[in-house]
N, CA, C, O and the ligand as a Tripos MOL2 file, in Angstrom:
@<TRIPOS>MOLECULE
protein
  289   287    73     0     0
PROTEIN
NO_CHARGES

@<TRIPOS>ATOM
      1 N           5.2660   -2.7400   15.0800 N.3       1 MET1
      2 CA          5.2210   -2.9720   13.6080 C.3       1 MET1
      3 C           3.9590   -3.7590   13.2390 C.2       1 MET1
      4 O           3.3990   -4.5590   13.9880 O.2       1 MET1
      5 N           3.6110   -3.4660   12.1050 N.am      2 LYS2
      6 CA          2.3400   -4.1370   11.4710 C.3       2 LYS2
      7 C           2.7780   -4.6620   10.0570 C.2       2 LYS2
      8 O           3.5920   -4.0890    9.3310 O.2       2 LYS2
      9 N           2.1630   -5.7620    9.7870 N.am      3 THR3
     10 CA          2.3410   -6.4260    8.5260 C.3       3 THR3
     11 C           1.1220   -6.4480    7.6480 C.2       3 THR3
     12 O           0.0430   -6.8480    8.0840 O.2       3 THR3
     13 N           1.2840   -6.0150    6.3950 N.am      4 MET4
     14 CA          0.2340   -6.2400    5.4120 C.3       4 MET4
     15 C           0.8230   -6.8950    4.1820 C.2       4 MET4
     16 O           2.0370   -6.9490    3.9830 O.2       4 MET4
     17 N          -0.0930   -7.3900    3.3660 N.am      5 THR5
     18 CA          0.4280   -8.0880    2.1840 C.3       5 THR5
     19 C           0.2210   -7.1560    1.0000 C.2       5 THR5
     20 O          -0.6220   -6.2620    1.0740 O.2       5 THR5
     21 N           0.9610   -7.3340   -0.0870 N.am      6 CYS6
     22 CA          0.8660   -6.6340   -1.3540 C.3       6 CYS6
     23 C          -0.6760   -6.6300   -1.7810 C.2       6 CYS6
     24 O          -1.1860   -5.5780   -2.1670 O.2       6 CYS6
     25 N          -1.3980   -7.7930   -1.7080 N.am      7 ASN7
     26 CA         -2.7450   -7.8620   -2.0400 C.3       7 ASN7
     27 C          -3.5940   -6.8830   -1.2720 C.2       7 ASN7
     28 O          -4.4960   -6.2450   -1.8150 O.2       7 ASN7
     29 N          -3.2890   -6.7800   -0.0120 N.am      8 GLN8
     30 CA         -4.0590   -5.8290    0.8730 C.3       8 GLN8
     31 C          -3.8250   -4.3760    0.4140 C.2       8 GLN8
     32 O          -4.7280   -3.5570    0.5890 O.2       8 GLN8
     33 N          -2.7600   -4.0400   -0.1160 N.am      9 LEU9
     34 CA         -2.3930   -2.7670   -0.5110 C.3       9 LEU9
     35 C          -2.9750   -2.5630   -2.0670 C.2       9 LEU9
     36 O          -2.7710   -1.5030   -2.6580 O.2       9 LEU9
     37 N          -3.5970   -3.4850   -2.5850 N.am     10 GLY10
     38 CA         -4.1410   -3.3660   -3.8700 C.3      10 GLY10
     39 C          -3.2870   -3.9370   -4.9580 C.2      10 GLY10
     40 O          -3.5730   -3.7410   -6.1390 O.2      10 GLY10
     41 N          -2.2110   -4.6630   -4.5790 N.am     11 GLY11
     42 CA         -1.2740   -5.2070   -5.4440 C.3      11 GLY11
     43 C          -1.6140   -6.5210   -5.9610 C.2      11 GLY11
     44 O          -2.7830   -6.9050   -5.9330 O.2      11 GLY11
     45 N          -0.6320   -7.2760   -6.4550 N.am     12 LYS12
     46 CA         -1.0070   -8.5620   -7.2610 C.3      12 LYS12
     47 C          -0.3550   -9.7420   -6.6270 C.2      12 LYS12
     48 O          -0.5830  -10.8320   -7.1510 O.2      12 LYS12
     49 N           0.4780   -9.6950   -5.5030 N.am     13 CYS13
     50 CA          1.0380  -10.8740   -4.8920 C.3      13 CYS13
     51 C           0.8080  -10.8510   -3.4260 C.2      13 CYS13
     52 O           0.2050   -9.9340   -2.8710 O.2      13 CYS13
     53 N           1.3290  -11.9400   -2.7790 N.am     14 ASP14
     54 CA          1.1010  -12.0020   -1.3560 C.3      14 ASP14
     55 C           2.3870  -11.6820   -0.5670 C.2      14 ASP14
     56 O           2.4730  -12.1320    0.5750 O.2      14 ASP14
     57 N           3.3770  -10.9560   -1.0680 N.am     15 VAL15
     58 CA          4.5410  -10.6120   -0.3090 C.3      15 VAL15
     59 C           4.1160   -9.7430    0.9130 C.2      15 VAL15
     60 O           3.3140   -8.8190    0.7780 O.2      15 VAL15
     61 N           4.6700  -10.0630    2.0890 N.am     16 SER16
     62 CA          4.4780   -9.3590    3.3060 C.3      16 SER16
     63 C           5.2660   -8.0700    3.2920 C.2      16 SER16
     64 O           6.4330   -8.0580    2.9020 O.2      16 SER16
     65 N           4.6400   -6.9840    3.7130 N.am     17 ILE17
     66 CA          5.3930   -5.6540    3.9330 C.3      17 ILE17
     67 C           5.1310   -5.2990    5.4370 C.2      17 ILE17
     68 O           3.9930   -5.2870    5.9070 O.2      17 ILE17
     69 N           6.2300   -5.0190    6.1440 N.am     18 THR18
     70 CA          6.2460   -4.6800    7.5060 C.3      18 THR18
     71 C           6.5850   -3.1490    7.6920 C.2      18 THR18
     72 O           7.5210   -2.6420    7.0740 O.2      18 THR18
     73 N           5.8000   -2.4380    8.5550 N.am     19 ALA19
     74 CA          6.1320   -1.0360    8.7600 C.3      19 ALA19
     75 C           5.5930   -0.6160   10.0780 C.2      19 ALA19
     76 O           4.6540   -1.2060   10.6130 O.2      19 ALA19
     77 N           6.1980    0.4130   10.5980 N.am     20 ALA20
     78 CA          5.6970    0.9580   11.9550 C.3      20 ALA20
     79 C           4.6100    1.8960   11.8670 C.2      20 ALA20
     80 O           3.8530    2.0250   12.8290 O.2      20 ALA20
     81 N           4.4380    2.6260   10.7180 N.am     21 THR21
     82 CA          3.4550    3.5760   10.5110 C.3      21 THR21
     83 C           2.6890    3.5140    9.1750 C.2      21 THR21
     84 O           3.2030    2.8720    8.2590 O.2      21 THR21
     85 N           1.6330    4.0610    9.0060 N.am     22 ALA22
     86 CA          0.9390    4.0630    7.7880 C.3      22 ALA22
     87 C           1.7720    4.6920    6.6830 C.2      22 ALA22
     88 O           1.8240    4.2200    5.5470 O.2      22 ALA22
     89 N           2.4250    5.7880    7.0800 N.am     23 ASP23
     90 CA          3.2520    6.4140    6.0230 C.3      23 ASP23
     91 C           4.4270    5.4710    5.5180 C.2      23 ASP23
     92 O           4.7320    5.3800    4.3300 O.2      23 ASP23
     93 N           4.9990    4.8390    6.4580 N.am     24 GLU24
     94 CA          6.0960    3.9720    6.1470 C.3      24 GLU24
     95 C           5.5150    2.7580    5.2900 C.2      24 GLU24
     96 O           6.1330    2.3220    4.3190 O.2      24 GLU24
     97 N           4.3590    2.2670    5.6820 N.am     25 MET25
     98 CA          3.7500    1.2140    4.8490 C.3      25 MET25
     99 C           3.4910    1.6600    3.4690 C.2      25 MET25
    100 O           3.7490    0.9030    2.5330 O.2      25 MET25
    101 N           2.9920    2.8530    3.2720 N.am     26 MET26
    102 CA          2.6910    3.3380    1.9220 C.3      26 MET26
    103 C           4.0040    3.4660    1.2090 C.2      26 MET26
    104 O           4.0570    3.0720    0.0440 O.2      26 MET26
    105 N           5.0680    3.9730    1.7780 N.am     27 ALA27
    106 CA          6.4220    4.1900    1.1650 C.3      27 ALA27
    107 C           6.9520    2.8590    0.7070 C.2      27 ALA27
    108 O           7.3980    2.7410   -0.4340 O.2      27 ALA27
    109 N           6.9180    1.7860    1.6070 N.am     28 LYS28
    110 CA          7.4160    0.5210    1.3710 C.3      28 LYS28
    111 C           6.5050   -0.1050    0.3120 C.2      28 LYS28
    112 O           7.0040   -0.7390   -0.6180 O.2      28 LYS28
    113 N           5.2230    0.0530    0.4270 N.am     29 GLY29
    114 CA          4.3300   -0.5720   -0.6020 C.3      29 GLY29
    115 C           4.6590   -0.0310   -2.0010 C.2      29 GLY29
    116 O           4.7060   -0.7810   -2.9760 O.2      29 GLY29
    117 N           4.8890    1.3050   -2.0760 N.am     30 MET30
    118 CA          5.1300    1.8880   -3.5220 C.3      30 MET30
    119 C           6.6220    1.4050   -3.9870 C.2      30 MET30
    120 O           6.8540    1.2280   -5.1830 O.2      30 MET30
    121 N           7.5390    1.2180   -3.0720 N.am     31 ALA31
    122 CA          8.8560    0.7310   -3.3910 C.3      31 ALA31
    123 C           8.6650   -0.6860   -3.9710 C.2      31 ALA31
    124 O           9.2070   -1.0140   -5.0260 O.2      31 ALA31
    125 N           7.8420   -1.5600   -3.2190 N.am     32 HIS32
    126 CA          7.6140   -2.8630   -3.7530 C.3      32 HIS32
    127 C           6.9190   -2.9100   -5.0670 C.2      32 HIS32
    128 O           7.2970   -3.7010   -5.9300 O.2      32 HIS32
    129 N           5.9530   -2.1270   -5.2530 N.am     33 LEU33
    130 CA          5.2860   -1.9920   -6.5550 C.3      33 LEU33
    131 C           6.2640   -1.6020   -7.6800 C.2      33 LEU33
    132 O           6.1980   -2.1350   -8.7870 O.2      33 LEU33
    133 N           7.1770   -0.6530   -7.3670 N.am     34 GLY34
    134 CA          8.1480   -0.1930   -8.3620 C.3      34 GLY34
    135 C           9.0200   -1.4110   -8.7280 C.2      34 GLY34
    136 O           9.3880   -1.5590   -9.8930 O.2      34 GLY34
    137 N           9.3440   -2.2520   -7.8000 N.am     35 GLU35
    138 CA         10.2750   -3.3690   -8.1850 C.3      35 GLU35
    139 C           9.4910   -4.5750   -8.7840 C.2      35 GLU35
    140 O           9.8990   -5.1930   -9.7670 O.2      35 GLU35
    141 N           8.3350   -4.8640   -8.1230 N.am     36 ALA36
    142 CA          7.7560   -6.1350   -8.5970 C.3      36 ALA36
    143 C           6.5540   -5.8740   -9.6160 C.2      36 ALA36
    144 O           6.3060   -6.7390  -10.4550 O.2      36 ALA36
    145 N           5.8620   -4.7920   -9.5650 N.am     37 HIS37
    146 CA          4.7680   -4.5100  -10.5030 C.3      37 HIS37
    147 C           4.8830   -3.1230  -11.0550 C.2      37 HIS37
    148 O           4.0270   -2.2690  -10.8250 O.2      37 HIS37
    149 N           6.0110   -2.8940  -11.8270 N.am     38 PRO38
    150 CA          6.1930   -1.4750  -12.3150 C.3      38 PRO38
    151 C           5.0580   -0.9730  -13.1720 C.2      38 PRO38
    152 O           4.8660    0.2420  -13.2080 O.2      38 PRO38
    153 N           4.2690   -1.8040  -13.8800 N.am     39 GLU39
    154 CA          3.2030   -1.1520  -14.6970 C.3      39 GLU39
    155 C           2.1560   -0.6200  -13.7480 C.2      39 GLU39
    156 O           1.5110    0.3680  -14.0980 O.2      39 GLU39
    157 N           1.9140   -1.2230  -12.5010 N.am     40 MET40
    158 CA          1.0020   -0.6620  -11.5310 C.3      40 MET40
    159 C           1.5120    0.6450  -11.0120 C.2      40 MET40
    160 O           0.7740    1.6270  -10.9380 O.2      40 MET40
    161 N           2.7720    0.6660  -10.6530 N.am     41 ALA41
    162 CA          3.4370    1.8950  -10.1310 C.3      41 ALA41
    163 C           3.2290    3.0280  -11.1530 C.2      41 ALA41
    164 O           2.8480    4.1400  -10.7850 O.2      41 ALA41
    165 N           3.4810    2.7380  -12.4160 N.am     42 ALA42
    166 CA          3.2870    3.7490  -13.4440 C.3      42 ALA42
    167 C           1.9270    4.2720  -13.4800 C.2      42 ALA42
    168 O           1.7380    5.4860  -13.5600 O.2      42 ALA42
    169 N           0.9480    3.4190  -13.4260 N.am     43 ASP43
    170 CA         -0.5630    3.8090  -13.3950 C.3      43 ASP43
    171 C          -0.7660    4.8040  -12.2410 C.2      43 ASP43
    172 O          -1.3530    5.8760  -12.3900 O.2      43 ASP43
    173 N          -0.2250    4.3630  -11.0440 N.am     44 ILE44
    174 CA         -0.6440    5.1780   -9.8120 C.3      44 ILE44
    175 C          -0.0030    6.5400   -9.9350 C.2      44 ILE44
    176 O          -0.6250    7.5460   -9.5940 O.2      44 ILE44
    177 N           1.2410    6.5960  -10.4200 N.am     45 LYS45
    178 CA          1.9300    7.8300  -10.5950 C.3      45 LYS45
    179 C           1.2870    8.8040  -11.6220 C.2      45 LYS45
    180 O           1.5150   10.0130  -11.5680 O.2      45 LYS45
    181 N           0.5070    8.2680  -12.5230 N.am     46 LYS46
    182 CA         -0.2070    9.1330  -13.4880 C.3      46 LYS46
    183 C          -1.5030    9.7800  -12.8640 C.2      46 LYS46
    184 O          -2.0000   10.8200  -13.2950 O.2      46 LYS46
    185 N          -1.9790    9.0760  -11.8400 N.am     47 MET47
    186 CA         -3.2590    9.6120  -11.2180 C.3      47 MET47
    187 C          -2.9710   10.8120  -10.3500 C.2      47 MET47
    188 O          -2.0020   10.8190   -9.5910 O.2      47 MET47
    189 N          -3.8420   11.8680  -10.4600 N.am     48 PRO48
    190 CA         -3.7640   12.9450   -9.5850 C.3      48 PRO48
    191 C          -4.0580   12.5910   -8.1290 C.2      48 PRO48
    192 O          -4.9080   11.7360   -7.8810 O.2      48 PRO48
    193 N          -3.3940   13.2090   -7.1640 N.am     49 GLU49
    194 CA         -3.5200   12.8630   -5.7910 C.3      49 GLU49
    195 C          -4.8820   12.9690   -5.2410 C.2      49 GLU49
    196 O          -5.1810   12.2970   -4.2530 O.2      49 GLU49
    197 N          -5.7600   13.7830   -5.8170 N.am     50 ASP50
    198 CA         -7.1520   14.0970   -5.3670 C.3      50 ASP50
    199 C          -8.0970   13.2170   -6.2140 C.2      50 ASP50
    200 O          -9.3130   13.3720   -6.1040 O.2      50 ASP50
    201 N          -7.5920   12.3200   -7.0350 N.am     51 ASP51
    202 CA         -8.5510   11.4150   -7.7710 C.3      51 ASP51
    203 C          -9.2850   10.6080   -6.7470 C.2      51 ASP51
    204 O          -8.7650   10.0960   -5.7560 O.2      51 ASP51
    205 N         -10.5640   10.5450   -7.0900 N.am     52 PRO52
    206 CA        -11.6060    9.8520   -6.0840 C.3      52 PRO52
    207 C         -11.1450    8.3770   -5.8660 C.2      52 PRO52
    208 O         -11.2700    7.8070   -4.7820 O.2      52 PRO52
    209 N         -10.6330    7.8340   -6.9160 N.am     53 ILE53
    210 CA        -10.0960    6.3750   -6.7310 C.3      53 ILE53
    211 C          -8.9800    6.3460   -5.6950 C.2      53 ILE53
    212 O          -8.9480    5.5020   -4.8000 O.2      53 ILE53
    213 N          -8.0560    7.3130   -5.8540 N.am     54 MET54
    214 CA         -6.9750    7.2850   -4.8540 C.3      54 MET54
    215 C          -7.4590    7.6490   -3.4480 C.2      54 MET54
    216 O          -6.9570    7.0950   -2.4700 O.2      54 MET54
    217 N          -8.4200    8.5660   -3.3250 N.am     55 LYS55
    218 CA         -8.8980    8.9020   -2.0380 C.3      55 LYS55
    219 C          -9.5590    7.6980   -1.3740 C.2      55 LYS55
    220 O          -9.3730    7.4180   -0.1900 O.2      55 LYS55
    221 N         -10.4060    6.9420   -2.2690 N.am     56 ALA56
    222 CA        -11.1000    5.8030   -1.6950 C.3      56 ALA56
    223 C          -9.9940    4.7590   -1.2700 C.2      56 ALA56
    224 O         -10.0960    4.1350   -0.2140 O.2      56 ALA56
    225 N          -9.0430    4.6130   -2.0470 N.am     57 TRP57
    226 CA         -7.8750    3.6280   -1.8830 C.3      57 TRP57
    227 C          -7.3050    3.9620   -0.5540 C.2      57 TRP57
    228 O          -7.1190    3.0750    0.2800 O.2      57 TRP57
    229 N          -6.9900    5.3370   -0.3010 N.am     58 TYR58
    230 CA         -6.2220    5.6930    0.8740 C.3      58 TYR58
    231 C          -7.0750    5.5000    2.1690 C.2      58 TYR58
    232 O          -6.5380    5.1020    3.2020 O.2      58 TYR58
    233 N          -8.4440    5.7920    2.1040 N.am     59 ALA59
    234 CA         -9.3080    5.6390    3.2100 C.3      59 ALA59
    235 C          -9.3270    4.0760    3.6570 C.2      59 ALA59
    236 O          -9.3380    3.7190    4.8350 O.2      59 ALA59
    237 N          -9.3300    3.2320    2.5810 N.am     60 LYS60
    238 CA         -9.3810    1.7220    2.8240 C.3      60 LYS60
    239 C          -8.1230    1.3640    3.4360 C.2      60 LYS60
    240 O          -8.1000    0.6270    4.4210 O.2      60 LYS60
    241 N          -6.9400    1.8990    2.8480 N.am     61 PHE61
    242 CA         -5.6070    1.5570    3.2890 C.3      61 PHE61
    243 C          -5.5320    1.8400    4.7940 C.2      61 PHE61
    244 O          -5.1590    0.9770    5.5890 O.2      61 PHE61
    245 N          -5.9050    3.0980    5.1670 N.am     62 LEU62
    246 CA         -5.7690    3.5180    6.6170 C.3      62 LEU62
    247 C          -6.5580    2.5910    7.4790 C.2      62 LEU62
    248 O          -6.0740    2.2310    8.5520 O.2      62 LEU62
    249 N          -7.7460    2.1730    7.0940 N.am     63 ALA63
    250 CA         -8.6710    1.3190    7.8680 C.3      63 ALA63
    251 C          -7.9490   -0.0870    8.0300 C.2      63 ALA63
    252 O          -7.8670   -0.6810    9.1060 O.2      63 ALA63
    253 N          -7.4370   -0.5410    6.8270 N.am     64 ASP64
    254 CA         -6.7350   -1.8470    6.8870 C.3      64 ASP64
    255 C          -5.4590   -1.8420    7.6930 C.2      64 ASP64
    256 O          -5.1330   -2.8050    8.3860 O.2      64 ASP64
    257 N          -4.7500   -0.7460    7.5900 N.am     65 PHE65
    258 CA         -3.5320   -0.6380    8.4280 C.3      65 PHE65
    259 C          -3.8960   -0.6540    9.9740 C.2      65 PHE65
    260 O          -3.2350   -1.2950   10.7910 O.2      65 PHE65
    261 N          -4.9540    0.0740   10.2860 N.am     66 ALA66
    262 CA         -5.3300    0.1550   11.6990 C.3      66 ALA66
    263 C          -5.8700   -1.2700   12.1500 C.2      66 ALA66
    264 O          -5.7430   -1.6290   13.3200 O.2      66 ALA66
    265 N          -6.4220   -1.9990   11.2770 N.am     67 ALA67
    266 CA         -6.9260   -3.3480   11.6350 C.3      67 ALA67
    267 C          -5.8250   -4.4090   11.6090 C.2      67 ALA67
    268 O          -6.0070   -5.4490   12.2420 O.2      67 ALA67
    269 N          -4.8100   -4.2360   10.9900 N.am     68 ALA68
    270 CA         -3.6860   -5.1770   10.9230 C.3      68 ALA68
    271 C          -3.1020   -5.5030   12.1600 C.2      68 ALA68
    272 O          -2.9360   -4.6240   13.0060 O.2      68 ALA68
    273 N          -2.7350   -6.8020   12.3780 N.am     69 PRO69
    274 CA         -2.2040   -7.2120   13.6390 C.3      69 PRO69
    275 C          -0.8180   -6.5700   13.9450 C.2      69 PRO69
    276 O          -0.0320   -6.3410   13.0260 O.2      69 PRO69
    277 N          -0.5350   -6.2910   15.1940 N.am     70 GLU70
    278 CA          0.8110   -5.8000   15.6640 C.3      70 GLU70
    279 C           1.7320   -7.0270   15.6120 C.2      70 GLU70
    280 O           1.3720   -8.0860   16.1270 O.2      70 GLU70
    281 N           2.9380   -6.8940   14.9840 N.am     71 VAL71
    282 CA          3.9150   -7.9420   15.0730 C.3      71 VAL71
    283 C           5.2000   -7.3110   15.6530 C.2      71 VAL71
    284 O           5.4720   -6.1250   15.4630 O.2      71 VAL71
    285 N           5.9800   -8.1500   16.3690 N.am     72 ALA72
    286 CA          7.1810   -7.6480   16.9890 C.3      72 ALA72
    287 C           8.3720   -7.2380   16.0170 C.2      72 ALA72
    288 O           9.4250   -6.8020   16.4810 O.2      72 ALA72
    289 ZN          3.4140   -7.5450   -5.0640 Zn       73 ZN73
@<TRIPOS>BOND
     1     1     2 1
     2     2     3 1
     3     3     4 2
     4     3     5 am
     5     5     6 1
     6     6     7 1
     7     7     8 2
     8     7     9 am
     9     9    10 1
    10    10    11 1
    11    11    12 2
    12    11    13 am
    13    13    14 1
    14    14    15 1
    15    15    16 2
    16    15    17 am
    17    17    18 1
    18    18    19 1
    19    19    20 2
    20    19    21 am
    21    21    22 1
    22    22    23 1
    23    23    24 2
    24    23    25 am
    25    25    26 1
    26    26    27 1
    27    27    28 2
    28    27    29 am
    29    29    30 1
    30    30    31 1
    31    31    32 2
    32    31    33 am
    33    33    34 1
    34    34    35 1
    35    35    36 2
    36    35    37 am
    37    37    38 1
    38    38    39 1
    39    39    40 2
    40    39    41 am
    41    41    42 1
    42    42    43 1
    43    43    44 2
    44    43    45 am
    45    45    46 1
    46    46    47 1
    47    47    48 2
    48    47    49 am
    49    49    50 1
    50    50    51 1
    51    51    52 2
    52    51    53 am
    53    53    54 1
    54    54    55 1
    55    55    56 2
    56    55    57 am
    57    57    58 1
    58    58    59 1
    59    59    60 2
    60    59    61 am
    61    61    62 1
    62    62    63 1
    63    63    64 2
    64    63    65 am
    65    65    66 1
    66    66    67 1
    67    67    68 2
    68    67    69 am
    69    69    70 1
    70    70    71 1
    71    71    72 2
    72    71    73 am
    73    73    74 1
    74    74    75 1
    75    75    76 2
    76    75    77 am
    77    77    78 1
    78    78    79 1
    79    79    80 2
    80    79    81 am
    81    81    82 1
    82    82    83 1
    83    83    84 2
    84    83    85 am
    85    85    86 1
    86    86    87 1
    87    87    88 2
    88    87    89 am
    89    89    90 1
    90    90    91 1
    91    91    92 2
    92    91    93 am
    93    93    94 1
    94    94    95 1
    95    95    96 2
    96    95    97 am
    97    97    98 1
    98    98    99 1
    99    99   100 2
   100    99   101 am
   101   101   102 1
   102   102   103 1
   103   103   104 2
   104   103   105 am
   105   105   106 1
   106   106   107 1
   107   107   108 2
   108   107   109 am
   109   109   110 1
   110   110   111 1
   111   111   112 2
   112   111   113 am
   113   113   114 1
   114   114   115 1
   115   115   116 2
   116   115   117 am
   117   117   118 1
   118   118   119 1
   119   119   120 2
   120   119   121 am
   121   121   122 1
   122   122   123 1
   123   123   124 2
   124   123   125 am
   125   125   126 1
   126   126   127 1
   127   127   128 2
   128   127   129 am
   129   129   130 1
   130   130   131 1
   131   131   132 2
   132   131   133 am
   133   133   134 1
   134   134   135 1
   135   135   136 2
   136   135   137 am
   137   137   138 1
   138   138   139 1
   139   139   140 2
   140   139   141 am
   141   141   142 1
   142   142   143 1
   143   143   144 2
   144   143   145 am
   145   145   146 1
   146   146   147 1
   147   147   148 2
   148   147   149 am
   149   149   150 1
   150   150   151 1
   151   151   152 2
   152   151   153 am
   153   153   154 1
   154   154   155 1
   155   155   156 2
   156   155   157 am
   157   157   158 1
   158   158   159 1
   159   159   160 2
   160   159   161 am
   161   161   162 1
   162   162   163 1
   163   163   164 2
   164   163   165 am
   165   165   166 1
   166   166   167 1
   167   167   168 2
   168   167   169 am
   169   169   170 1
   170   170   171 1
   171   171   172 2
   172   171   173 am
   173   173   174 1
   174   174   175 1
   175   175   176 2
   176   175   177 am
   177   177   178 1
   178   178   179 1
   179   179   180 2
   180   179   181 am
   181   181   182 1
   182   182   183 1
   183   183   184 2
   184   183   185 am
   185   185   186 1
   186   186   187 1
   187   187   188 2
   188   187   189 am
   189   189   190 1
   190   190   191 1
   191   191   192 2
   192   191   193 am
   193   193   194 1
   194   194   195 1
   195   195   196 2
   196   195   197 am
   197   197   198 1
   198   198   199 1
   199   199   200 2
   200   199   201 am
   201   201   202 1
   202   202   203 1
   203   203   204 2
   204   203   205 am
   205   205   206 1
   206   206   207 1
   207   207   208 2
   208   207   209 am
   209   209   210 1
   210   210   211 1
   211   211   212 2
   212   211   213 am
   213   213   214 1
   214   214   215 1
   215   215   216 2
   216   215   217 am
   217   217   218 1
   218   218   219 1
   219   219   220 2
   220   219   221 am
   221   221   222 1
   222   222   223 1
   223   223   224 2
   224   223   225 am
   225   225   226 1
   226   226   227 1
   227   227   228 2
   228   227   229 am
   229   229   230 1
   230   230   231 1
   231   231   232 2
   232   231   233 am
   233   233   234 1
   234   234   235 1
   235   235   236 2
   236   235   237 am
   237   237   238 1
   238   238   239 1
   239   239   240 2
   240   239   241 am
   241   241   242 1
   242   242   243 1
   243   243   244 2
   244   243   245 am
   245   245   246 1
   246   246   247 1
   247   247   248 2
   248   247   249 am
   249   249   250 1
   250   250   251 1
   251   251   252 2
   252   251   253 am
   253   253   254 1
   254   254   255 1
   255   255   256 2
   256   255   257 am
   257   257   258 1
   258   258   259 1
   259   259   260 2
   260   259   261 am
   261   261   262 1
   262   262   263 1
   263   263   264 2
   264   263   265 am
   265   265   266 1
   266   266   267 1
   267   267   268 2
   268   267   269 am
   269   269   270 1
   270   270   271 1
   271   271   272 2
   272   271   273 am
   273   273   274 1
   274   274   275 1
   275   275   276 2
   276   275   277 am
   277   277   278 1
   278   278   279 1
   279   279   280 2
   280   279   281 am
   281   281   282 1
   282   282   283 1
   283   283   284 2
   284   283   285 am
   285   285   286 1
   286   286   287 1
   287   287   288 2
@<TRIPOS>SUBSTRUCTURE
     1 MET1         2 RESIDUE 1 A MET
     2 LYS2         6 RESIDUE 1 A LYS
     3 THR3        10 RESIDUE 1 A THR
     4 MET4        14 RESIDUE 1 A MET
     5 THR5        18 RESIDUE 1 A THR
     6 CYS6        22 RESIDUE 1 A CYS
     7 ASN7        26 RESIDUE 1 A ASN
     8 GLN8        30 RESIDUE 1 A GLN
     9 LEU9        34 RESIDUE 1 A LEU
    10 GLY10       38 RESIDUE 1 A GLY
    11 GLY11       42 RESIDUE 1 A GLY
    12 LYS12       46 RESIDUE 1 A LYS
    13 CYS13       50 RESIDUE 1 A CYS
    14 ASP14       54 RESIDUE 1 A ASP
    15 VAL15       58 RESIDUE 1 A VAL
    16 SER16       62 RESIDUE 1 A SER
    17 ILE17       66 RESIDUE 1 A ILE
    18 THR18       70 RESIDUE 1 A THR
    19 ALA19       74 RESIDUE 1 A ALA
    20 ALA20       78 RESIDUE 1 A ALA
    21 THR21       82 RESIDUE 1 A THR
    22 ALA22       86 RESIDUE 1 A ALA
    23 ASP23       90 RESIDUE 1 A ASP
    24 GLU24       94 RESIDUE 1 A GLU
    25 MET25       98 RESIDUE 1 A MET
    26 MET26      102 RESIDUE 1 A MET
    27 ALA27      106 RESIDUE 1 A ALA
    28 LYS28      110 RESIDUE 1 A LYS
    29 GLY29      114 RESIDUE 1 A GLY
    30 MET30      118 RESIDUE 1 A MET
    31 ALA31      122 RESIDUE 1 A ALA
    32 HIS32      126 RESIDUE 1 A HIS
    33 LEU33      130 RESIDUE 1 A LEU
    34 GLY34      134 RESIDUE 1 A GLY
    35 GLU35      138 RESIDUE 1 A GLU
    36 ALA36      142 RESIDUE 1 A ALA
    37 HIS37      146 RESIDUE 1 A HIS
    38 PRO38      150 RESIDUE 1 A PRO
    39 GLU39      154 RESIDUE 1 A GLU
    40 MET40      158 RESIDUE 1 A MET
    41 ALA41      162 RESIDUE 1 A ALA
    42 ALA42      166 RESIDUE 1 A ALA
    43 ASP43      170 RESIDUE 1 A ASP
    44 ILE44      174 RESIDUE 1 A ILE
    45 LYS45      178 RESIDUE 1 A LYS
    46 LYS46      182 RESIDUE 1 A LYS
    47 MET47      186 RESIDUE 1 A MET
    48 PRO48      190 RESIDUE 1 A PRO
    49 GLU49      194 RESIDUE 1 A GLU
    50 ASP50      198 RESIDUE 1 A ASP
    51 ASP51      202 RESIDUE 1 A ASP
    52 PRO52      206 RESIDUE 1 A PRO
    53 ILE53      210 RESIDUE 1 A ILE
    54 MET54      214 RESIDUE 1 A MET
    55 LYS55      218 RESIDUE 1 A LYS
    56 ALA56      222 RESIDUE 1 A ALA
    57 TRP57      226 RESIDUE 1 A TRP
    58 TYR58      230 RESIDUE 1 A TYR
    59 ALA59      234 RESIDUE 1 A ALA
    60 LYS60      238 RESIDUE 1 A LYS
    61 PHE61      242 RESIDUE 1 A PHE
    62 LEU62      246 RESIDUE 1 A LEU
    63 ALA63      250 RESIDUE 1 A ALA
    64 ASP64      254 RESIDUE 1 A ASP
    65 PHE65      258 RESIDUE 1 A PHE
    66 ALA66      262 RESIDUE 1 A ALA
    67 ALA67      266 RESIDUE 1 A ALA
    68 ALA68      270 RESIDUE 1 A ALA
    69 PRO69      274 RESIDUE 1 A PRO
    70 GLU70      278 RESIDUE 1 A GLU
    71 VAL71      282 RESIDUE 1 A VAL
    72 ALA72      286 RESIDUE 1 A ALA
    73 ZN73       289 GROUP 0 **** ****
C-alpha cells in the first residue's frame, strides 16, 4: 500500500489517502474530492480526458505514486 496526500493529488487539504495501485489511488482521490472539495470534482468532470492539463496531471500523478513510500 502507498499513501499520498490530497495536496499531492492536486487537492486542497492534507488528508492521507492509502491505496495499493495507481488506479485505486485515483478512484479514492476522486471520491475524496467529491466529498471534501465538490467544486474541484465538478471542474475535473467538465474537462475532456485528453485535455493537456489532465494528461500532464496524470503523468505527474503516476510519477508521484511511484515515488510514494510503501506502507503496510
Ligand atoms: Zn482534500
